[in-house]
N, C-alpha and C positions, 0 to 999 in steps of 0.2 A: 299139498300144503300151499296156502296163499302167501304171496310175498307181502310183507308189511313194510311200509316206508318208515324209516327211522327219522326222528326229528333232527333238525340241525340248528346250531346256534350261530347267530350273527351279532355284531355289535353296531349300534347306531350312535353316531357322534353328532351331537346337537350344537350348532353354531348360531351366534347372534340371538335373535328373537325366538328361534326354535327351542333354545335352551330354557327360556322362560315358559314357553307353552307346554313343554314336557316336564319341567321341574327338575332337570338333570343335564349333565354334560354328556354322560354315556348311559345307554340303555342296552341291556342284553335281551335279545328276543329268541325264543324258540319257535321255529317254523317247521312245517312239513317239508320233507325232502322234495326238491323240485319247485320250491316257492320262488316267486319273482320279487322284483323291487316293489311292484304294485301290491303284492300280497303283504309285504312288510309295512307299507303305507297304510293298508287297510287295518292292519292290527294296531298300529300306532294311533290311527284315527278313532278306533274303538275305545282305546284307553285315555286318550287326551283330546277332550272336546275342543279346546282352543286350536290345537293343531288341525283337527278335522275341518274347522271353519276356514282355515287358511291353506288347506292342502293343495289346491290348484296353483298357488303362488310359489310353492316350494320346489326347488331343484334338488336332485339327489345325485351325489357323486360317489364313485368308487375309484380309488386311486386318484389319478389326475384328470379324470373325465366325467362329464355329466352323463348320466345313463337314463334310458327310457324305462317306464314302468314294466315293460315286457321282459326286461333282462333277467335271466335266471340267476339265482344266487347259489353260492357254494359255501359249504361249512367254513365257519371262521371269518367270513368276509366282514369288512367294516364299511358301513354306508355313512355318508356325511349328509345331514339335512342342511341345506343352504337356503335360508329365507331371502325374500326380495331385499335388495339394498336400495336405499335412497340417499341422496345427498343434495347439497346445495352449493 
């Protein structure tokens, strides 16, 4: 019998302009087991065109640290989308 991968759920917290681009503060995603931060961004980019256009400028944090797209995700994790900040 072949092993089937169970989906996992993660939560995406949208901060600053990313909240406007995605239309929500929190987004729940269901991803394949073994998915990465990059996979989560791919999924969000498919759903939200405005986010897709700005994807390269967005940082992603888990906990207190910025993480790369290659980082594997675990069930129940919370990602934070951090758009670029400008000031004067």
